[in-house]
Each structure stands twice: as structure tokens, then as C-alpha cells.
C-alpha positions, 0 to 999 in steps of 0.5 A: 250432659245433654238432657235427652241422655242424663236424667240427672247428675249423679257423678260430679257437677254437669258438665256444661257448667265447666263448657259449652257443649255442641253437639251431642255429649256422650262419652265412651270408654273402650278397653280390651280387658284380657279377660274379664274377672271380678278384680278387673270389673271393679277396677273398671267400675272406679275407672268409668265413674273417675272418667264419668262414662255414659257408655263402656265397650269391652272386647276380649272378655274371655266369657263363655256364658251369660252365667259366668258373665253375671258372677264376673262381669259387674260393673256397678252403676252401669247395665249390661246391654249387650254381649257374645261369649267365647273362652278366648274372645267375647265382646260386652257393651255397658252402658250407665244404668241411668240412661234410658234411651239406650237399646240393643240393636244385635249380637252377631258372630260371624267369621270369628268377628265379634260384634255388639250393636246398640243405639243410644239415643240416636247413635248407633255404637258398633262394638267390634272385636277381630282375633289376631289370626281371623282375616277381615272378609269382603264387606269387613263390618255392617255398615250402620246409618249415619250418625254410626261409631266404630269402635274396638279392637281390629288387629290391623297394621296400617301406616296410617294408625301408625303401623311401619307397615301395612298388612292385608288386614289393614288395607282391607279395614282402610279400603271398607273405611274409604269407601264408607265415608268414615272418618278415622278418629286417630292422632299422632302425637297420642301414645299408642294403645297397645304395649306388647309385653313380649316384643316391648312395642307399642302399637295401636290395633284399637281404632275407632271409627264415625261416620259423616254426614250428607256434607261430608262432615265427620261426627265431631268427636275427641279421643284420648288414650289413659294410663296402663290398665292392670293385667292388660296390655291394652290401654283404656281410650275415652272417646267424646262426641260433640265439641267442648269450648272450655269455660276458662275462670279467670283468676282475680288479677286485672289485665289489660284492655287493649282493645279500648286503649286510647294509644295517641293519649297513651304515646303523648303521655309518655313522651311527656314524662321520658324527658324528665328521666336522663336516658342512661343505663341506671335510670331503667326503674324509673323509667319502667314505672312511668311506662305502667303509670301512664298505661294505667291511666290510658288503657283499661284494666279488669277481669271477667270471673268466666268467659270463654277466649273469640266467642262473639256474640253471634256464637252465643246467639246460636248457642242460645238457639239450640239450647232451647230447639235443638235444631241440626243446622243450628248446631252444624252451623255452630260447628263450623264456627267452633273449629276456628275457635278451637285452633285458637285454644289449641285443641277441642280438649286442652289438657289439664295441668295438673302440680308438679310433682317436684319443687321449684327449687328442685327445678332450679337446681337442675338448670344450674347442673346443666350449665356446669357441664364436664369441661377439661381443664387443658381445653379451658386454659386454651380457650381463655388464651385464645379469648384474651389474644382475640379481645386484644385484636378486637376494635371497639370502634368498628361499625357494629359499635356505633350508637342506635339509631331512632330508626333502628330502633323502629325497625326493631319494633316493627319486627316486636310481635305482640301478645308475648308475656312480659317478665318481671318489669311488666312492660308488655310489646304493645307498650312500646309498639305503641309509644311516640317519638319522644320515647322512641329517641328515648329508648335509642339514646337508653340503648346506645348508653348500654352499648357504650358502658357495657352496663346493663341494668339487672331488672332488664336481665332478670328473666321469669322461667317457667317450667312445662312439662315435656309430654309422656314425662314422669312428673316427679323428675326435674329433667322433664320439665322445659324451662321457658324463659319469659324476658324483659320486651325492653330487654328482647328489644336491645337483643333485635338489634344487635341481631339486626347489626351482627345477624348477617354477618354470621349468617355468611359464616353459619354452613350450609347445613344448618337449617335452623333459624335462617331465612328461608330454610326450615325443618321441612327443607332438610326432611326434603333434603335427605329424602333425596338424599336416601333415594339417590342412594337407591339409584345407586344401588347403595344402602343409607345410613342415618344417626339421628344425634340428640344433644341435651338441653343443648342452649342450657350447656352452651359455654359462655366463654368459649361462645365469645370466644367463636363470636369476637372470630367472626365479629372482631368488635370487643364493644360488642362482645363484651356487652354480650359477655354481660348479657349472658353472664350473672342472669339471675332467674326464678323457676315457677310452677304453678303458684310456687317459686324458687329462690333467685338463682344466677346463672354465667353459662347457656342460652335463655330459652325464649331469647331472640339472640339464643338461635342464632348464637347457637349456630355461630357456637356449632358452625365449626363442627368439624367435617365428616365423611357422612352428609350433615343435616342440621336443625338448630341442636338436632343433626342427621348424619347420613352415609351410603355404601354397598354394605352395613358392615362399611357403613359401620366402619365409617359411622364409628369414625364419624361419630368418634369425631363428633365425640371430641368435638362435643367433648371440648365445647361441653355438648353432652349428647343424649344417649336414650334418644341418638338413634340408627337407621338404615334405608335400603331396598334388599328385602332379604335383609329386611329384617338383617340383625346386626349390631356393634357399638359406637363411641359418642364423647364419653357414652356408647351408642348401639347400633343395629339394623 
């Protein structure tokens, strides 16, 4: 915390020991309390201390007098700067009691709109509340000079802050912000700030606007919505001015310094060593040790106790000048450079990774359970019989089964991305990309031996799976974690060479409605195509009903034998099919969650997430999805079915038929629809039926989904 605000640090270590603070740093808590009481005030006290808050702006205090304010609104460690009083409304602004340069400018109630305007250091903070039934006046709120922050419960609907529609108040508020160069601090990916208990909906009435300077740059501010607050439908929001560049406390583990690597020496030394290693699959362990040993000789390793990734010497010099004299122009120059740095780091406030509340073995067990999706005995027997016939018909000496050449290794290495995490063998992609010609020749013979024999070293297949918590999911449920496989760089190089051979043929058999992982196609194309499809229906006076089908852990549930059957129908090469089978069966893996590791487990089905081949193989796996009367729009495992019709009832009939067809297909191929994420929408231009309530159920596999318009 900067010295002009904080006299001393009573609540934990100074924040500048953990971050580099750029600009003036103030932490503000914004909350609609829906009535202050002694119990709520005590809870707010704990919240403010835990979050190291400097100022609190609270709406709907429901306090009628100063006497009630003293009895019900006492927040320990904070002083009341200003308040307005009302039986059902009212606002209050608090500031931490060790901050001296905070003053009250005015407290007003105009047109039933409550405002408390304060100043902390040189930043004006407006605490505002507009009741739901009250309309904004023409001037909305009085505008304060820059720098200014406007925070509160605005009760205005606008699509800019995730409401479905824009009402008059929302339109007037947005126009006021635009006309006065105010910037909305809002992230659509954040959780909503209001949860309606009556309607079971979530919206964002609690907003924050900041002013722009003369150069049209807004106050640097972050916004984070916290967990639910007791006995209030609103969630607390933490606003923080300035930019905090996190200082990373690294673990004492040596890391490769590729910036100072002697790559020519590395390539020459490795070329000398690999000449003594026969290029056979069982010698992969010797090759891995040779690569690591050579790298240690030619590439420096070490670690820093504290560092900021991307923080240059020039930025450090500017930062020290700013710390010494507080010059705002130096701060602006620093902020410009900091934004590019923050984009590299991911965000101005990277989320802290809290330890999971489930064990690594529990997540591993869930991964294995998903790979054993329910199946039909009749379908299993039929596919196994067909697979045997396909293997007998397939050729072992097709053009796809010829030995790998050095040119194929070179092309695959050109397409290999640097900076990727290694697998258990510790071989970085940079080691392979910078190896010499003799090592590349060794690799071509090594991979050719694997293709010829079908034997893949177990070290090559072993994967390190990092369990990443999905956004806004409970930490105590194994299903909340997404398994990301860190595979060996040498394994992914083999995959890339196979992809270069079989990819074009699989692409020919991929339906046109599938845009995932195809050249020159993206998710944006599908969104645009669906939009055009809906607009074309409007031109024909038709309604467009869209079903968004989501599959549960689609990659993890892929049936290996079913995939091989479909693969041989497209690529009739038994040698490639045998190699693919060995790559996907008996795959050892270990789940890692923080410092915890699971036991080594084995998978016989599914496609590893993080694999080079997995997206293309999944496209092949669902390439025979049955024809439906609706138009399909697909991107990887996401599927949308669009049906145009004159009436909603007609759409429901067609929809039920299509979902029934898809349900049988999913059941046969062990794909599991996610009923919680599968949704239906109807697009039309008839405002009279905009709130039409029509519900029915339709079967999708063994589940029923509720269709509502």
C-alpha cells in the first residue's frame, strides 16, 4: 500500500512485498447489504479485514437515523465518512481508521437517488443507489473531476453488463457514461453480483464506472466478485485501483536458461553420443539420458528466489524513479509497458491456486470411471467382429506404413511449439528442435522401428496429468477438475509425423459441419454461420429452434475399438492401426494436484487431452454422426442442431425426432450427453410470444431433457 494512504500496516504484510504496485493502490469493497444489523456489521468487519480493504461503500442500509447507525452499523476498525438515511434504502461509506487523508464532500438524496461523495487521497469515490422503481433523471449523477470512481447498485438493465435486454434506465445510464468519458469496469466471465431468490436468476445491478484522463486512459482498476453474503441476494465486490505485478516466489528447483544456451555445442555433442545408441524402441531410456546429460553441459540452469516474468531493466528503472518522486508521467509510461506484461501473465490479478479438497487418487479413479462408459453387449460384439474383418482386409505395406524419413522429422520439428511443458522424461521440445542432423537421422530410424514393430516404450506413453479446477466449480468434487495430460515431447513428435501422413485423408472424411481443428476454420465461423441461418429464417417468417448438445468428458469416453474400426474404414493400413492401438491402450498416467500425486494407473480407452492426434481422431470418431432433418453446426465435441419452422409445436416434433436419433447414436458409441449443459433456444421476431411458456420433454440417449421456450 502506498505511503500516502497507509500510515502503517496492521493487517498482514505490506502488499508491496508481494507485488510491484503501479499507480495509486486503494482497495474498495462494494456491497448491497439489504439491511444493516449488528450481526451483519460484525460479518462485514471480518470480510473487510480478510480482504485488506481500505474503503467500504454499502447500499441499502435500511437505517433511518444517526442513532440507529451507531447501534446497528458499527464496523470495527473503520470510521463512518458519510451516510444517507431511509427506512428502505440508504447508503453508507466507511474508511479504515488509520487513513487520515479521506474526507466527506457531500451526502445527498435527489429524486430518491442516494449518494455519498468522498475523497481518499486525490480520488473521488461516489457511493450511489437507485431504487428499482425509480427512474434516472436527465443528468443521472453529478460528474466529479478525474480521477473519480462511481460504485453502487444502479438497478439498470443493459446488455453491456450481461442483461438479456436493455431498459430505459440502462440506456440512460450507458449514454451518461459515454457522454462523460466514463469507463465500465466489468468482466463478462466473472460471476454475477446478484442472485434472485424469487426468480432463481443472476444479474449485475452492482456496477463500477471510472473516469478517463486527458489521454483517454481510464483509471487502472480490477474488479472481483466474492462469494455469497449471508441474508443478502447481492455478492460483495472488491475493487482495486492501480496495477499489481505479482512477484513470483519460485521453488528452489533448477530451470533451463535457454537464452544463454550453446545450441551449436549441444547439437554437436548429442550427435557424437547418439552414434553409439542403436535406434531401437527399447533404447529410448538411453537416448533420454543422453539428451539430458548433454543439455546439462551446454545449457545453464538455476533459479531466482523472487522474480517477475518479462520485467525488463528499463521498467525496473522507471519503477524506482516512480517510487522516489511519484511522478504521474513516469507512472503512465510504466502503465503502458505493464499492460503488455500483464497480457503475458494472463491478467492483472492472476487467481491464486488453492489446494484441492479431493485427493489425487480420487480424481484418478474418476478418470478411469469415465473411460468405462456404459456399453451395449450386442454393439460390442458386432464392432469387434467388424474390426477383425477390417484388419484382415487392410494392407500392412501401404504408402502410410513406409519408414519415416529425415525430411518428415524436420517438418514435424518445424511445427513443434517451443515453451511446452515436458513429460516424465524431462525432454523439452527445445532440445529436439535444436538437435543436429545425426540426431535427426537417429530419430527417423527410431520412429521407423516403432512403426515396424508396433512396440512403444512405456516411458514414451507415460503421461503426467495435471488436474485443473474448472471455473466456478466446487473444489470437493472430482468431476470439477479437468485432466490435462503432459506427454513426452518425443511422443508428441511421433504423433505429429503420423498426423502429417493421415491427417489429409481423415480431413476428407470429416463432415463439412465440423469446424473444430480444421485448417482455416474456427468456432467464430460456426457462430457466424448459425447467425446467418437464424436471420435467413427471419426472412422467411420462420422461427429457428437451436439445441446446444454438450457431451460429458467426450475425449475421455472415446471407445478405442470403435475408433480403430472407423479408422480402418478410412485408412486401410493395418500397421498404422496397430501402432495407434498400442498408443491408446495400457497408457500409464499419474494425477498431480499441487504437491500430491496419485498412484500409477492405466487407461485403455479415451484420448489424452494435450495430445497432437486427439482432436483429429475425435473428429473421425464422430464423423459418421447420423443425418437429421435439422442443420448441424459442430466444433470439436460441441454440437448445435438448428430447426426452422412456422410454429413452436412443429419445432418440438422435429426436435424430438432428431434427439431420439442422436440418442441412439451416442449410446452405441459410448458418448454421454451432459443434461445439465444441453440447452434449447428459440429465435423469432414475434414480440407477442416473447414470453410464451411452452415445455415438453425429449429423450436424448437414456436421459430426458426439458424443452422450454
